[in-house]
C-alpha positions as CSV (number, residue, x, y, z in Angstrom):
1,Q,10.7,-2.3,3.7
2,A,12.7,-0.9,6.6
3,Q,11.9,-1.2,10.3
4,L,13.4,1.2,12.7
5,V,14.0,0.6,16.4
6,E,15.2,3.4,18.7
7,S,17.0,2.8,22.0
8,G,19.1,4.6,24.6
9,G,16.6,6.8,26.2
10,G,16.2,7.2,29.9
11,L,16.4,9.6,32.9
12,V,19.4,11.9,33.1
13,Q,20.3,14.9,35.3
14,P,20.7,18.3,33.7
15,G,24.2,18.6,32.2
16,G,24.3,14.9,31.6
17,S,24.7,12.9,28.4
18,L,22.8,10.2,26.5
19,R,23.4,8.4,23.2
20,L,20.4,7.3,21.2
21,S,20.5,4.6,18.6
22,C,18.3,4.1,15.6
23,S,18.8,0.6,14.2
24,A,17.3,-0.5,10.9
25,S,16.6,-3.7,9.1
26,G,17.2,-4.1,5.4
27,S,20.2,-3.8,3.2
28,T,19.5,-0.4,1.7
29,F,19.6,1.7,4.9
30,S,22.7,3.5,3.7
31,T,20.7,5.0,0.9
32,Y,18.3,6.7,3.3
33,A,18.5,10.1,4.9
34,V,17.8,9.8,8.6
35,G,16.4,12.4,11.0
36,W,15.9,12.5,14.7
37,Y,12.7,14.3,15.8
38,R,11.3,14.9,19.2
39,Q,7.9,15.6,20.7
40,A,7.3,17.0,24.1
41,P,3.9,16.8,25.9
42,G,1.5,19.3,24.4
43,K,3.9,20.3,21.7
44,Q,4.3,19.5,18.0
45,R,6.9,17.1,16.8
46,E,10.1,19.0,15.9
47,L,13.2,18.2,13.9
48,V,16.3,17.8,15.9
49,A,19.0,16.7,13.5
50,T,19.4,15.0,10.1
51,V,22.1,13.1,8.3
52,T,22.0,12.5,4.6
53,S,23.1,9.3,2.8
54,G,26.3,11.1,2.0
55,G,26.9,12.0,5.6
56,N,26.0,15.7,5.6
57,T,24.4,16.8,8.8
58,N,22.1,19.6,9.9
59,Y,20.8,20.6,13.4
60,A,18.1,22.6,15.0
61,D,19.4,25.8,16.5
62,S,18.3,24.6,20.0
63,V,20.7,21.7,19.9
64,K,23.7,23.0,17.9
65,G,27.0,22.5,19.8
66,R,25.4,20.0,22.2
67,F,24.1,17.2,20.0
68,T,25.9,15.2,17.3
69,I,24.2,12.9,14.7
70,S,26.3,10.2,13.0
71,R,25.8,7.0,11.1
72,D,27.5,3.6,10.9
73,N,26.2,2.1,7.7
74,A,28.0,-1.2,8.4
75,K,25.8,-1.5,11.5
76,N,22.7,0.0,9.9
77,T,22.6,2.4,12.8
78,V,22.3,6.1,13.2
79,Y,23.3,7.7,16.5
80,L,22.4,10.9,18.3
81,Q,24.9,11.9,21.0
82,M,23.3,14.3,23.4
83,N,25.5,16.3,25.7
84,S,24.8,19.1,28.2
85,L,21.2,18.0,28.4
86,K,18.6,20.5,29.6
87,P,15.2,20.0,31.1
88,E,13.7,21.4,27.9
89,D,15.2,18.5,26.0
90,T,12.7,16.2,27.7
91,A,10.6,14.5,25.0
92,V,10.0,11.3,23.1
93,Y,12.6,11.0,20.4
94,Y,11.8,9.4,17.1
95,C,14.0,8.5,14.1
96,K,12.8,8.7,10.5
97,A,14.4,7.3,7.5
98,S,13.4,8.6,4.0
99,R,14.5,8.4,0.5
100,Q,13.2,9.1,-3.0
101,A,14.1,6.6,-5.7
102,G,12.5,5.9,-9.1
103,G,9.9,8.5,-8.4
104,L,8.8,6.8,-5.2
105,Q,9.2,8.3,-1.8
106,S,9.7,5.9,1.1
107,V,9.4,7.1,4.7
108,Y,9.7,5.0,7.9
109,W,9.4,5.9,11.5
110,G,10.5,4.2,14.7
111,Q,8.3,3.8,17.8
112,G,10.2,6.4,19.9
113,T,12.3,6.4,23.0
114,Q,11.6,8.6,26.1
115,V,14.3,11.1,27.2
116,T,13.7,12.8,30.6
117,V,16.1,15.4,31.9
118,S,15.4,16.1,35.5
119,S,17.2,16.4,38.8
C-alpha cells in the first residue's frame, strides 16, 4: 500500500515559480501512473498533468507550456514544476497514483498542498 505526501506549495507572486513534490512510500511506485490535480474554492477538482509509468506526459490546456511533470523513480518522487504562475492557478494541489495489475485497480491520493498566487 502506497502513501503519498505532497510538498512545495506556498505563496508566490504572479509570474513566479514553484516546484511541487509528491513522495511515495513502497517499492512499486515506478509501476504507477501519477497525476497532479487541483481544486480551487467552490470548484470541482480538475486534472492538471499526468505521467505514466513509462514516462509519457499529458497536460491540461490551461497549463501547457507553463507546467512540467516529471518523475524520479529512484527517489519515489513525482514533481510538478510550475512557471509563469497566474492567480487562477491558486488551488489545493493533490497527487494521485494509480495502476491496474492482475485485474485489481489501486488508487492512492495525497493530502494536498496549498498554492496561492497573489501580489
